[in-house]
TIMIGU-425608 format. One record per residue (C-alpha): chain; x, z, y; residue in one letter. Coordinates in nm, 2 decimals. Layout:
BEGIN
ch A px X pz Z py Y aa A;
...
END
This chain:
BEGIN
ch A px 9.59 pz 6.62 py 11.65 aa M;
ch A px 9.34 pz 6.36 py 11.78 aa F;
ch A px 9.07 pz 6.39 py 12.04 aa K;
ch A px 8.88 pz 6.07 py 11.99 aa N;
ch A px 8.84 pz 5.78 py 11.75 aa F;
ch A px 9.05 pz 5.54 py 11.95 aa Q;
ch A px 9.35 pz 5.77 py 11.92 aa E;
ch A px 9.31 pz 5.77 py 11.55 aa I;
ch A px 9.29 pz 5.39 py 11.53 aa K;
ch A px 9.60 pz 5.35 py 11.74 aa T;
ch A px 9.79 pz 5.60 py 11.52 aa F;
ch A px 9.68 pz 5.42 py 11.20 aa I;
ch A px 9.80 pz 5.09 py 11.33 aa K;
ch A px 10.13 pz 5.21 py 11.48 aa E;
ch A px 10.22 pz 5.41 py 11.16 aa N;
ch A px 10.09 pz 5.15 py 10.91 aa D;
ch A px 9.85 pz 5.41 py 10.75 aa I;
ch A px 9.68 pz 5.26 py 10.44 aa K;
ch A px 9.45 pz 5.54 py 10.33 aa M;
ch A px 9.24 pz 5.81 py 10.49 aa I;
ch A px 9.20 pz 6.13 py 10.28 aa D;
ch A px 8.94 pz 6.39 py 10.34 aa F;
ch A px 9.00 pz 6.75 py 10.21 aa K;
ch A px 8.68 pz 6.95 py 10.14 aa V;
ch A px 8.68 pz 7.32 py 10.05 aa L;
ch A px 8.52 pz 7.44 py 9.73 aa T;
ch A px 8.34 pz 7.77 py 9.71 aa L;
ch A px 8.63 pz 7.94 py 9.53 aa P;
ch A px 8.88 pz 7.82 py 9.79 aa G;
ch A px 9.04 pz 7.50 py 9.66 aa R;
ch A px 9.08 pz 7.17 py 9.83 aa W;
ch A px 8.90 pz 6.88 py 9.66 aa N;
ch A px 8.95 pz 6.54 py 9.82 aa H;
ch A px 8.82 pz 6.19 py 9.86 aa L;
ch A px 9.00 pz 5.89 py 10.00 aa A;
ch A px 8.90 pz 5.56 py 10.16 aa I;
ch A px 9.10 pz 5.25 py 10.27 aa P;
ch A px 9.20 pz 5.29 py 10.64 aa A;
ch A px 9.00 pz 4.99 py 10.75 aa E;
ch A px 8.68 pz 5.15 py 10.63 aa R;
ch A px 8.72 pz 5.44 py 10.88 aa L;
ch A px 8.47 pz 5.39 py 11.16 aa T;
ch A px 8.32 pz 5.60 py 11.44 aa E;
ch A px 8.01 pz 5.65 py 11.21 aa K;
ch A px 8.23 pz 5.84 py 10.97 aa T;
ch A px 8.25 pz 6.12 py 11.23 aa F;
ch A px 7.87 pz 6.12 py 11.29 aa T;
ch A px 7.71 pz 6.02 py 10.96 aa D;
ch A px 7.97 pz 6.16 py 10.72 aa G;
ch A px 8.02 pz 6.09 py 10.35 aa I;
ch A px 7.78 pz 6.22 py 10.08 aa G;
ch A px 7.89 pz 6.43 py 9.79 aa F;
ch A px 7.76 pz 6.66 py 9.51 aa D;
ch A px 7.75 pz 7.02 py 9.64 aa G;
ch A px 7.68 pz 7.16 py 9.30 aa S;
ch A px 8.02 pz 7.05 py 9.18 aa S;
ch A px 8.17 pz 7.25 py 9.47 aa Y;
ch A px 7.98 pz 7.57 py 9.38 aa G;
ch A px 7.75 pz 7.56 py 9.68 aa Y;
ch A px 7.41 pz 7.46 py 9.53 aa S;
ch A px 7.21 pz 7.39 py 9.22 aa T;
ch A px 7.20 pz 7.05 py 9.05 aa I;
ch A px 6.84 pz 6.98 py 9.16 aa E;
ch A px 6.93 pz 7.04 py 9.52 aa N;
ch A px 7.29 pz 6.92 py 9.54 aa S;
ch A px 7.31 pz 6.64 py 9.79 aa D;
ch A px 7.53 pz 6.72 py 10.09 aa M;
ch A px 7.77 pz 6.54 py 10.32 aa C;
ch A px 8.10 pz 6.61 py 10.48 aa F;
ch A px 8.21 pz 6.51 py 10.83 aa I;
ch A px 8.59 pz 6.51 py 10.89 aa P;
ch A px 8.73 pz 6.73 py 11.17 aa D;
ch A px 8.97 pz 6.48 py 11.35 aa M;
ch A px 9.16 pz 6.77 py 11.51 aa S;
ch A px 9.30 pz 6.88 py 11.17 aa T;
ch A px 9.46 pz 6.54 py 11.09 aa S;
ch A px 9.80 pz 6.52 py 10.94 aa F;
ch A px 10.01 pz 6.26 py 10.76 aa V;
ch A px 10.01 pz 6.38 py 10.40 aa D;
ch A px 10.38 pz 6.40 py 10.28 aa P;
ch A px 10.28 pz 6.42 py 9.91 aa Y;
ch A px 10.12 pz 6.07 py 9.90 aa C;
ch A px 10.35 pz 5.78 py 9.83 aa K;
ch A px 10.11 pz 5.54 py 10.00 aa I;
ch A px 10.09 pz 5.62 py 10.38 aa P;
ch A px 9.79 pz 5.85 py 10.40 aa T;
ch A px 9.63 pz 6.03 py 10.69 aa L;
ch A px 9.45 pz 6.35 py 10.58 aa S;
ch A px 9.17 pz 6.55 py 10.76 aa M;
ch A px 8.99 pz 6.87 py 10.67 aa I;
ch A px 8.61 pz 6.82 py 10.66 aa A;
ch A px 8.31 pz 7.03 py 10.75 aa N;
ch A px 8.01 pz 7.05 py 10.52 aa I;
ch A px 7.65 pz 6.95 py 10.63 aa Y;
ch A px 7.31 pz 6.95 py 10.48 aa T;
ch A px 7.10 pz 6.64 py 10.47 aa I;
ch A px 6.73 pz 6.55 py 10.50 aa G;
ch A px 6.48 pz 6.70 py 10.74 aa K;
ch A px 6.69 pz 7.02 py 10.80 aa N;
ch A px 7.01 pz 6.83 py 10.84 aa A;
ch A px 7.29 pz 7.02 py 11.02 aa G;
ch A px 7.59 pz 7.24 py 10.94 aa R;
ch A px 7.56 pz 7.40 py 10.60 aa F;
ch A px 7.53 pz 7.78 py 10.66 aa S;
ch A px 7.75 pz 7.85 py 10.36 aa G;
ch A px 8.04 pz 7.62 py 10.46 aa D;
ch A px 8.34 pz 7.87 py 10.47 aa P;
ch A px 8.48 pz 7.69 py 10.78 aa R;
ch A px 8.14 pz 7.74 py 10.95 aa Y;
ch A px 8.14 pz 8.11 py 10.85 aa I;
ch A px 8.46 pz 8.16 py 11.04 aa T;
ch A px 8.32 pz 7.99 py 11.34 aa E;
ch A px 8.01 pz 8.21 py 11.33 aa K;
ch A px 8.22 pz 8.53 py 11.29 aa A;
ch A px 8.42 pz 8.44 py 11.60 aa V;
ch A px 8.10 pz 8.35 py 11.79 aa K;
ch A px 7.94 pz 8.69 py 11.70 aa Y;
ch A px 8.25 pz 8.87 py 11.82 aa M;
ch A px 8.24 pz 8.69 py 12.15 aa K;
ch A px 7.86 pz 8.71 py 12.20 aa D;
ch A px 7.89 pz 9.09 py 12.16 aa K;
ch A px 8.17 pz 9.10 py 12.41 aa N;
ch A px 8.39 pz 9.28 py 12.17 aa I;
ch A px 8.70 pz 9.05 py 12.20 aa A;
ch A px 8.80 pz 8.69 py 12.29 aa D;
ch A px 9.03 pz 8.63 py 11.99 aa E;
ch A px 9.08 pz 8.77 py 11.64 aa Y;
ch A px 9.45 pz 8.72 py 11.57 aa I;
ch A px 9.58 pz 8.74 py 11.22 aa I;
ch A px 9.90 pz 8.68 py 11.03 aa G;
ch A px 9.90 pz 8.65 py 10.65 aa P;
ch A px 10.20 pz 8.70 py 10.43 aa E;
ch A px 10.22 pz 8.46 py 10.14 aa F;
ch A px 10.38 pz 8.60 py 9.82 aa E;
ch A px 10.41 pz 8.37 py 9.51 aa F;
ch A px 10.62 pz 8.30 py 9.21 aa Y;
ch A px 10.83 pz 7.99 py 9.14 aa I;
ch A px 10.87 pz 7.92 py 8.77 aa F;
ch A px 11.07 pz 7.65 py 8.59 aa D;
ch A px 10.82 pz 7.62 py 8.31 aa H;
ch A px 10.47 pz 7.74 py 8.22 aa V;
ch A px 10.23 pz 7.66 py 7.93 aa N;
ch A px 9.91 pz 7.83 py 7.83 aa F;
ch A px 9.64 pz 7.78 py 7.57 aa E;
ch A px 9.31 pz 7.96 py 7.49 aa V;
ch A px 9.16 pz 7.86 py 7.16 aa Q;
ch A px 8.94 pz 8.05 py 6.91 aa H;
ch A px 9.24 pz 8.12 py 6.69 aa H;
ch A px 9.53 pz 8.10 py 6.94 aa H;
ch A px 9.58 pz 8.25 py 7.28 aa Q;
ch A px 9.93 pz 8.20 py 7.43 aa E;
ch A px 10.11 pz 8.20 py 7.77 aa V;
ch A px 10.48 pz 8.12 py 7.79 aa F;
ch A px 10.66 pz 8.14 py 8.13 aa I;
ch A px 11.03 pz 8.08 py 8.21 aa N;
ch A px 11.24 pz 8.12 py 8.51 aa S;
ch A px 11.61 pz 8.03 py 8.50 aa R;
ch A px 11.71 pz 8.32 py 8.72 aa Q;
ch A px 11.51 pz 8.59 py 8.53 aa A;
ch A px 11.70 pz 8.87 py 8.36 aa P;
ch A px 11.55 pz 8.78 py 8.02 aa W;
ch A px 11.77 pz 8.46 py 8.03 aa N;
ch A px 12.10 pz 8.66 py 8.05 aa S;
ch A px 12.19 pz 8.54 py 7.70 aa N;
ch A px 12.07 pz 8.18 py 7.74 aa D;
ch A px 12.32 pz 7.95 py 7.57 aa K;
ch A px 12.25 pz 7.65 py 7.80 aa D;
ch A px 12.39 pz 7.62 py 8.16 aa E;
ch A px 12.42 pz 7.99 py 8.20 aa N;
ch A px 12.66 pz 8.10 py 8.48 aa F;
ch A px 12.57 pz 8.47 py 8.45 aa G;
ch A px 12.39 pz 8.52 py 8.78 aa Y;
ch A px 12.06 pz 8.66 py 8.68 aa K;
ch A px 11.83 pz 8.85 py 8.92 aa A;
ch A px 11.80 pz 9.23 py 8.85 aa P;
ch A px 11.47 pz 9.34 py 8.72 aa F;
ch A px 11.24 pz 9.45 py 9.01 aa Q;
ch A px 11.54 pz 9.47 py 9.24 aa K;
ch A px 11.54 pz 9.12 py 9.39 aa A;
ch A px 11.41 pz 9.20 py 9.74 aa Y;
ch A px 11.60 pz 8.98 py 9.98 aa H;
ch A px 11.82 pz 8.87 py 9.69 aa L;
ch A px 12.12 pz 8.66 py 9.80 aa G;
ch A px 12.30 pz 8.35 py 9.68 aa L;
ch A px 12.39 pz 8.25 py 9.41 aa P;
ch A px 12.12 pz 8.46 py 9.24 aa Y;
ch A px 11.85 pz 8.32 py 9.47 aa D;
ch A px 11.80 pz 7.98 py 9.31 aa L;
ch A px 11.50 pz 7.89 py 9.52 aa N;
ch A px 11.65 pz 7.94 py 9.86 aa N;
ch A px 11.67 pz 7.57 py 9.94 aa D;
ch A px 11.32 pz 7.51 py 9.81 aa L;
ch A px 11.18 pz 7.78 py 10.04 aa R;
ch A px 11.36 pz 7.62 py 10.33 aa S;
ch A px 11.21 pz 7.29 py 10.24 aa A;
ch A px 10.86 pz 7.45 py 10.23 aa M;
ch A px 10.93 pz 7.61 py 10.57 aa T;
ch A px 11.04 pz 7.29 py 10.74 aa L;
ch A px 10.75 pz 7.10 py 10.59 aa R;
ch A px 10.50 pz 7.37 py 10.73 aa L;
ch A px 10.67 pz 7.35 py 11.07 aa Q;
ch A px 10.63 pz 6.98 py 11.07 aa E;
ch A px 10.26 pz 7.02 py 10.99 aa M;
ch A px 10.20 pz 7.27 py 11.27 aa G;
ch A px 10.22 pz 7.60 py 11.08 aa V;
ch A px 10.48 pz 7.82 py 11.25 aa D;
ch A px 10.69 pz 8.02 py 11.00 aa V;
ch A px 10.83 pz 8.36 py 11.09 aa K;
ch A px 11.08 pz 8.38 py 10.80 aa Y;
ch A px 11.12 pz 8.34 py 10.43 aa H;
ch A px 11.30 pz 8.54 py 10.16 aa H;
ch A px 11.31 pz 8.65 py 9.80 aa H;
ch A px 11.07 pz 8.92 py 9.70 aa E;
ch A px 11.10 pz 9.21 py 9.45 aa V;
ch A px 11.01 pz 9.02 py 9.14 aa G;
ch A px 11.33 pz 8.90 py 8.96 aa A;
ch A px 11.17 pz 8.60 py 8.79 aa A;
ch A px 11.14 pz 8.40 py 9.12 aa G;
ch A px 10.90 pz 8.59 py 9.34 aa Q;
ch A px 10.92 pz 8.46 py 9.70 aa L;
ch A px 10.76 pz 8.52 py 10.03 aa E;
ch A px 10.68 pz 8.30 py 10.34 aa I;
ch A px 10.54 pz 8.48 py 10.64 aa E;
ch A px 10.38 pz 8.28 py 10.92 aa V;
ch A px 10.34 pz 8.37 py 11.29 aa E;
ch A px 10.02 pz 8.53 py 11.42 aa L;
ch A px 9.74 pz 8.30 py 11.52 aa G;
ch A px 9.36 pz 8.28 py 11.58 aa E;
ch A px 9.12 pz 8.31 py 11.29 aa L;
ch A px 9.01 pz 7.95 py 11.25 aa N;
ch A px 9.36 pz 7.81 py 11.28 aa K;
ch A px 9.50 pz 8.06 py 11.04 aa M;
ch A px 9.24 pz 8.00 py 10.77 aa A;
ch A px 9.33 pz 7.63 py 10.79 aa D;
ch A px 9.70 pz 7.73 py 10.79 aa A;
ch A px 9.65 pz 7.93 py 10.47 aa T;
ch A px 9.51 pz 7.63 py 10.29 aa M;
ch A px 9.80 pz 7.42 py 10.42 aa M;
ch A px 10.06 pz 7.68 py 10.31 aa A;
ch A px 9.92 pz 7.69 py 9.96 aa K;
ch A px 9.91 pz 7.31 py 9.95 aa Y;
ch A px 10.27 pz 7.27 py 10.07 aa V;
ch A px 10.40 pz 7.55 py 9.84 aa T;
ch A px 10.25 pz 7.40 py 9.53 aa K;
ch A px 10.34 pz 7.03 py 9.60 aa N;
ch A px 10.69 pz 7.10 py 9.73 aa E;
ch A px 10.76 pz 7.30 py 9.42 aa A;
ch A px 10.65 pz 7.01 py 9.20 aa V;
ch A px 10.86 pz 6.77 py 9.41 aa R;
ch A px 11.16 pz 6.99 py 9.33 aa H;
ch A px 11.08 pz 7.01 py 8.95 aa G;
ch A px 10.93 pz 7.36 py 8.97 aa K;
ch A px 10.58 pz 7.51 py 8.96 aa T;
ch A px 10.43 pz 7.76 py 9.20 aa A;
ch A px 10.16 pz 8.02 py 9.14 aa T;
ch A px 9.97 pz 8.26 py 9.38 aa F;
ch A px 9.83 pz 8.45 py 9.08 aa M;
ch A px 9.84 pz 8.82 py 9.18 aa P;
ch A px 9.99 pz 8.92 py 8.84 aa K;
ch A px 10.13 pz 8.64 py 8.64 aa P;
ch A px 10.39 pz 8.86 py 8.46 aa L;
ch A px 10.35 pz 9.18 py 8.27 aa Y;
ch A px 10.57 pz 9.46 py 8.41 aa G;
ch A px 10.69 pz 9.25 py 8.71 aa E;
ch A px 10.59 pz 9.29 py 9.08 aa A;
ch A px 10.25 pz 9.14 py 9.17 aa G;
ch A px 10.19 pz 8.90 py 9.46 aa S;
ch A px 9.96 pz 9.00 py 9.75 aa G;
ch A px 9.86 pz 8.84 py 10.07 aa M;
ch A px 9.88 pz 9.12 py 10.33 aa H;
ch A px 9.68 pz 9.03 py 10.64 aa V;
ch A px 9.81 pz 9.16 py 10.98 aa H;
ch A px 9.54 pz 9.17 py 11.26 aa M;
ch A px 9.47 pz 9.25 py 11.62 aa L;
ch A px 9.21 pz 9.17 py 11.88 aa L;
ch A px 9.27 pz 9.02 py 12.23 aa R;
ch A px 9.05 pz 9.03 py 12.54 aa K;
ch A px 9.14 pz 8.87 py 12.87 aa D;
ch A px 9.48 pz 8.78 py 12.71 aa G;
ch A px 9.57 pz 9.15 py 12.63 aa K;
ch A px 9.61 pz 9.32 py 12.30 aa N;
ch A px 9.31 pz 9.55 py 12.26 aa M;
ch A px 9.48 pz 9.74 py 11.98 aa F;
ch A px 9.77 pz 9.88 py 12.19 aa Y;
ch A px 9.76 pz 10.22 py 12.36 aa S;
ch A px 10.07 pz 10.41 py 12.48 aa K;
ch A px 9.92 pz 10.75 py 12.40 aa D;
ch A px 9.72 pz 10.67 py 12.08 aa G;
ch A px 9.82 pz 10.75 py 11.72 aa Y;
ch A px 10.11 pz 10.52 py 11.64 aa S;
ch A px 10.04 pz 10.34 py 11.97 aa N;
ch A px 9.70 pz 10.23 py 11.86 aa L;
ch A px 9.39 pz 10.23 py 12.08 aa S;
ch A px 9.05 pz 10.38 py 12.00 aa K;
ch A px 8.92 pz 10.03 py 11.93 aa E;
ch A px 9.19 pz 9.97 py 11.68 aa A;
ch A px 9.11 pz 10.30 py 11.51 aa L;
ch A px 8.74 pz 10.21 py 11.50 aa Y;
ch A px 8.83 pz 9.87 py 11.36 aa F;
ch A px 9.03 pz 10.04 py 11.09 aa I;
ch A px 8.74 pz 10.28 py 11.02 aa G;
ch A px 8.51 pz 9.98 py 10.96 aa G;
ch A px 8.74 pz 9.81 py 10.72 aa I;
ch A px 8.81 pz 10.13 py 10.52 aa L;
ch A px 8.43 pz 10.22 py 10.51 aa K;
ch A px 8.35 pz 9.87 py 10.37 aa H;
ch A px 8.68 pz 9.82 py 10.17 aa S;
ch A px 8.52 pz 9.85 py 9.83 aa K;
ch A px 8.28 pz 9.57 py 9.91 aa A;
ch A px 8.54 pz 9.36 py 10.10 aa L;
ch A px 8.74 pz 9.33 py 9.77 aa L;
ch A px 8.46 pz 9.10 py 9.65 aa G;
ch A px 8.60 pz 8.85 py 9.89 aa F;
ch A px 8.96 pz 8.95 py 9.95 aa T;
ch A px 9.04 pz 9.00 py 9.57 aa N;
ch A px 8.80 pz 8.77 py 9.39 aa P;
ch A px 8.98 pz 8.71 py 9.06 aa S;
ch A px 8.99 pz 8.92 py 8.75 aa T;
ch A px 9.37 pz 8.90 py 8.77 aa N;
ch A px 9.36 pz 9.06 py 9.11 aa S;
ch A px 9.30 pz 9.40 py 8.95 aa Y;
ch A px 9.60 pz 9.38 py 8.72 aa K;
ch A px 9.80 pz 9.41 py 9.05 aa R;
ch A px 9.59 pz 9.69 py 9.21 aa L;
ch A px 9.72 pz 9.97 py 8.98 aa V;
ch A px 9.78 pz 10.33 py 9.11 aa P;
ch A px 10.14 pz 10.44 py 9.16 aa G;
ch A px 10.29 pz 10.12 py 9.29 aa F;
ch A px 10.32 pz 9.94 py 9.62 aa E;
ch A px 9.99 pz 9.75 py 9.57 aa A;
ch A px 9.76 pz 9.99 py 9.75 aa P;
ch A px 9.45 pz 10.14 py 9.59 aa V;
ch A px 9.40 pz 10.45 py 9.81 aa S;
ch A px 9.14 pz 10.41 py 10.08 aa I;
ch A px 9.33 pz 10.55 py 10.37 aa C;
ch A px 9.56 pz 10.45 py 10.66 aa F;
ch A px 9.91 pz 10.55 py 10.78 aa A;
ch A px 10.22 pz 10.42 py 10.96 aa T;
ch A px 10.48 pz 10.25 py 10.75 aa G;
ch A px 10.31 pz 10.36 py 10.43 aa N;
ch A px 10.28 pz 10.09 py 10.17 aa R;
ch A px 10.07 pz 10.30 py 9.94 aa S;
ch A px 9.77 pz 10.29 py 10.18 aa S;
ch A px 9.50 pz 10.03 py 10.22 aa V;
ch A px 9.58 pz 10.00 py 10.59 aa I;
ch A px 9.94 pz 10.01 py 10.70 aa R;
ch A px 10.06 pz 10.02 py 11.06 aa I;
ch A px 10.40 pz 9.85 py 11.06 aa P;
ch A px 10.65 pz 10.10 py 11.22 aa G;
ch A px 10.89 pz 9.82 py 11.32 aa Y;
ch A px 10.65 pz 9.65 py 11.56 aa V;
ch A px 10.74 pz 9.78 py 11.91 aa K;
ch A px 10.61 pz 9.50 py 12.13 aa D;
ch A px 10.27 pz 9.62 py 12.29 aa P;
ch A px 10.14 pz 9.26 py 12.28 aa S;
ch A px 10.18 pz 9.25 py 11.90 aa K;
ch A px 10.09 pz 9.61 py 11.81 aa R;
ch A px 9.87 pz 9.58 py 11.50 aa R;
ch A px 9.80 pz 9.69 py 11.14 aa F;
ch A px 9.77 pz 9.52 py 10.81 aa E;
ch A px 9.52 pz 9.51 py 10.52 aa F;
ch A px 9.73 pz 9.53 py 10.21 aa R;
ch A px 9.51 pz 9.49 py 9.90 aa P;
ch A px 9.42 pz 9.12 py 9.95 aa S;
ch A px 9.57 pz 8.83 py 9.75 aa D;
ch A px 9.58 pz 8.45 py 9.78 aa A;
ch A px 9.32 pz 8.39 py 9.51 aa T;
ch A px 9.08 pz 8.45 py 9.80 aa A;
ch A px 8.90 pz 8.18 py 9.99 aa N;
ch A px 9.07 pz 8.26 py 10.32 aa P;
ch A px 8.78 pz 8.17 py 10.54 aa Y;
ch A px 8.55 pz 8.42 py 10.36 aa L;
ch A px 8.81 pz 8.69 py 10.33 aa A;
ch A px 8.93 pz 8.68 py 10.69 aa Y;
ch A px 8.57 pz 8.66 py 10.82 aa S;
ch A px 8.46 pz 8.95 py 10.61 aa A;
ch A px 8.75 pz 9.16 py 10.74 aa L;
ch A px 8.65 pz 9.07 py 11.10 aa L;
ch A px 8.29 pz 9.17 py 11.04 aa M;
ch A px 8.39 pz 9.50 py 10.89 aa A;
ch A px 8.61 pz 9.58 py 11.18 aa G;
ch A px 8.34 pz 9.48 py 11.43 aa I;
ch A px 8.10 pz 9.71 py 11.25 aa D;
ch A px 8.36 pz 9.99 py 11.29 aa G;
ch A px 8.38 pz 9.93 py 11.67 aa I;
ch A px 8.00 pz 9.90 py 11.71 aa E;
ch A px 7.94 pz 10.22 py 11.52 aa N;
ch A px 8.25 pz 10.40 py 11.65 aa K;
ch A px 8.37 pz 10.48 py 11.29 aa I;
ch A px 8.67 pz 10.71 py 11.36 aa D;
ch A px 8.89 pz 10.71 py 11.04 aa P;
ch A px 9.05 pz 11.04 py 11.14 aa T;
ch A px 8.71 pz 11.20 py 11.13 aa K;
ch A px 8.59 pz 11.02 py 10.82 aa E;
ch A px 8.87 pz 11.16 py 10.59 aa G;
ch A px 9.07 pz 10.84 py 10.58 aa Y;
ch A px 9.39 pz 10.99 py 10.72 aa G;
ch A px 9.64 pz 10.93 py 10.86 aa P;
ch A px 9.84 pz 10.99 py 10.55 aa Y;
ch A px 10.20 pz 10.95 py 10.65 aa D;
ch A px 10.33 pz 11.03 py 10.30 aa V;
ch A px 10.33 pz 10.86 py 9.97 aa N;
ch A px 9.98 pz 10.95 py 9.85 aa V;
ch A px 10.09 pz 10.94 py 9.49 aa F;
ch A px 10.33 pz 11.23 py 9.56 aa N;
ch A px 10.05 pz 11.45 py 9.70 aa L;
ch A px 9.92 pz 11.74 py 9.49 aa P;
ch A px 9.65 pz 11.63 py 9.25 aa K;
ch A px 9.37 pz 11.81 py 9.44 aa E;
ch A px 9.48 pz 11.63 py 9.76 aa E;
ch A px 9.49 pz 11.29 py 9.58 aa Q;
ch A px 9.14 pz 11.35 py 9.45 aa E;
ch A px 9.01 pz 11.37 py 9.81 aa K;
ch A px 9.11 pz 11.01 py 9.87 aa I;
ch A px 8.87 pz 10.74 py 9.74 aa E;
ch A px 9.01 pz 10.45 py 9.54 aa S;
ch A px 8.94 pz 10.08 py 9.54 aa L;
ch A px 8.74 pz 9.91 py 9.26 aa P;
ch A px 8.93 pz 9.87 py 8.94 aa K;
ch A px 8.78 pz 9.54 py 8.83 aa S;
ch A px 8.62 pz 9.23 py 8.98 aa L;
ch A px 8.28 pz 9.31 py 8.84 aa D;
ch A px 8.30 pz 9.66 py 9.00 aa E;
ch A px 8.40 pz 9.50 py 9.34 aa A;
ch A px 8.11 pz 9.25 py 9.32 aa L;
ch A px 7.86 pz 9.53 py 9.25 aa E;
ch A px 8.00 pz 9.71 py 9.56 aa E;
ch A px 7.95 pz 9.39 py 9.76 aa L;
ch A px 7.59 pz 9.36 py 9.63 aa R;
ch A px 7.52 pz 9.72 py 9.75 aa K;
ch A px 7.71 pz 9.70 py 10.08 aa D;
ch A px 7.68 pz 9.37 py 10.28 aa H;
ch A px 7.45 pz 9.44 py 10.57 aa E;
ch A px 7.75 pz 9.44 py 10.81 aa F;
ch A px 7.82 pz 9.08 py 10.70 aa L;
ch A px 7.46 pz 8.96 py 10.79 aa L;
ch A px 7.50 pz 9.03 py 11.16 aa K;
ch A px 7.48 pz 8.72 py 11.38 aa G;
ch A px 7.38 pz 8.53 py 11.06 aa E;
ch A px 7.76 pz 8.50 py 10.99 aa V;
ch A px 7.69 pz 8.54 py 10.62 aa F;
ch A px 7.34 pz 8.53 py 10.47 aa D;
ch A px 7.17 pz 8.68 py 10.17 aa E;
ch A px 7.15 pz 8.35 py 9.98 aa H;
ch A px 7.52 pz 8.28 py 10.02 aa F;
ch A px 7.63 pz 8.63 py 9.92 aa I;
ch A px 7.40 pz 8.63 py 9.61 aa N;
ch A px 7.53 pz 8.28 py 9.52 aa N;
ch A px 7.89 pz 8.41 py 9.56 aa W;
ch A px 7.83 pz 8.71 py 9.34 aa I;
ch A px 7.65 pz 8.51 py 9.07 aa N;
ch A px 7.92 pz 8.24 py 9.08 aa Y;
ch A px 8.19 pz 8.49 py 9.03 aa K;
ch A px 8.01 pz 8.67 py 8.75 aa F;
ch A px 7.94 pz 8.35 py 8.56 aa E;
ch A px 8.27 pz 8.17 py 8.62 aa N;
ch A px 8.52 pz 8.46 py 8.63 aa D;
ch A px 8.40 pz 8.79 py 8.48 aa V;
ch A px 8.19 pz 8.65 py 8.19 aa K;
ch A px 8.47 pz 8.40 py 8.09 aa K;
ch A px 8.74 pz 8.67 py 8.07 aa I;
ch A px 8.55 pz 8.96 py 7.90 aa I;
ch A px 8.50 pz 8.80 py 7.56 aa P;
ch A px 8.87 pz 8.67 py 7.52 aa V;
ch A px 9.09 pz 8.91 py 7.32 aa P;
ch A px 9.45 pz 8.95 py 7.44 aa C;
ch A px 9.77 pz 9.02 py 7.24 aa P;
ch A px 9.79 pz 9.37 py 7.37 aa A;
ch A px 9.46 pz 9.45 py 7.20 aa E;
ch A px 9.60 pz 9.34 py 6.87 aa F;
ch A px 9.89 pz 9.58 py 6.92 aa A;
ch A px 9.65 pz 9.86 py 6.99 aa L;
ch A px 9.37 pz 9.80 py 6.74 aa Y;
ch A px 9.46 pz 9.56 py 6.46 aa Y;
ch A px 9.54 pz 9.83 py 6.21 aa D;
ch A px 9.25 pz 10.07 py 6.29 aa L;
END
C-alpha cells in the first residue's frame, strides 16, 4: 500500500488515523498484535522495530526469547474491525544482539527463501497458488473440558436437527449432507458471505466466488483468485481474519476446524498450484496427460513422494485426522487423477485455459500456518522436478476412478496418508531433507515445530476421554 514513510504520514493525517496496529504471526499460525498511538510511529519503527517475547509466540525458549518485529509497510490496511481509526501492518520477525537480522524461523521469511531457492535454481519465476477456504458458521457454540465434565454444544438455525424448533421456525432447514450450492431461503448466511467477499475485495484479496458447501449446519466456501506465494500466504491470514470478525459482527461465529461436527462434512483448504516462467504457465502441455507438462508431473511426483511428511505442516491439528477418513471426499489415497476427489492430487477437469492449467493438493486444511504449508508444498514439488520423479512410474497413477470402488487388492497397492497428527509428525521427522535445500527450513526450526506440536497438541488430547469412549467401554 505504501512505498515510504512520508506516504504513511500523509495517509494518517488525511484519514485521521489514531492508532497503528502491528500483526505478528505466531508459530501455530495466528495473528497476535500490538498497537501504538499514531503519533509514536517514526521512521525508526521501520529500522529498529519493536521488541517482544518470542517464547510466547512459540519460536524460542524463555532464556533466549528476546526478538523484535519490523512492520512491512506494503501490507498496510485500515482495519475495519476497530472502532477507533486504526492502520494495521503485518510485521516481519528479527533476532537481536550480535547476530541481529531476519529470524530464520519467521514463517514469512521462509516463504521468501522458498521463492528465492526456486529462482536461484532457475526452475521458475513464480509459484502461483489458489486456496479454497471452507468453514462453518454457527449461531452458538460452547465447550468445556474439566476433570469431571467434557462438553461441546453447537447450534445452527438452518441445521436439520432444528426442524422441530418451537421458536421462529419457518420450516426451511438444510438437508443433511446435501447442502452443496444450497439456495435461498435455506441458505441463511448468503448475505454474510457477500459481506465477507466485499470486505476482502476492499482489502486487496480478489474473490473468485462464494457458495454454500455440503454441510447442512452452515458449511460455506470462499474461493480466491490465483496469486503469487507470498501474497497468497498473507491473503490466507486476511481471509481468516475477515471471516471470523465479520461473522461476529453479524452475531455469528465462524470456525475453520476441519471436523467440528460428528457425521457432517469436514472443512478442507484445497490448494491449487502452477509454476510460471517468462510469463508462461510451465504446467501446460497440449500433448501431456490431462494437458499437463512433464514438469507438472514431476512436481506432482515430488508432492506425492513427500505427502506423508507434508501433512505435518498442511494438517497440523489432531482434529485434521477426523476429516481424513477413508471412503469420503477428503482424500487419503496417495495418488493423482483428473477430476477425482478421492485422490491426494486432483487435476480439475473444468480448467481449459492453458494459462491456468493446474492441479490441487486436497488433504490440507486451514488449521495450517499458511506460510509453512505453502512453502513445504513448493519445496516438495521442486524436489520432484530436480529428481525427475515421474508419478506414472512410481505407482501413483493416474487413477481416473473412485479408488474406494477398486477391488481390495488394487486398493492395497495405493499407500495412504497418516491417520493421526503424531504419525504425520514422525513422518516429517524422518523425511525433511527436501525442506533444508537453500536453507529454506532448518533442522532447528523443524525440530522445534515437531516438539511444539507434540507438547501443545498431541499430548494435550491423548489423555482426555470423550463421550464416545463411555458409550463403548463404560460397561465392560
